[in-house]
C-alpha positions, 0 to 999 in steps of 0.5 A: 402366649398370653393375648389380651383385648382391652376394651369397654366390651363394645362390638370392635372390640369383641370383632377384634377378638375373634379376628386375633383368636382367628388368626392365631389359630391359624399361625398354630400358636398356642395361646390364651385369649382374654377379654379385659373390660375392668377400666382400672386394669385397662389403664393400669396398662397407660392405655388411653385409646381401645380396643387394644391387644397386649400380648404376654404382658406388653401393649402391642396395639392400641386404639386401632384395629389392625388388620389381619396381617397386622395381627399375624405381624404383632404375633409373629414378632412377639411369639 
């Protein structure tokens, strides 16, 4: 599973990346986590509000910081 965190690299984005990594590890899924800060790449996903979570090329969350339970749901729905 490829997980990307889209954002400027701010504290919110970093915290979200840490939380997503923690939840994915807890769920036991095999994943690759990447932080994307390049605005051209972010706009390529048509994301207008960050942070955003992309799983396997699909934007699953944008503009909000989901809870750990919401992240579990997003990973389980995609995986």
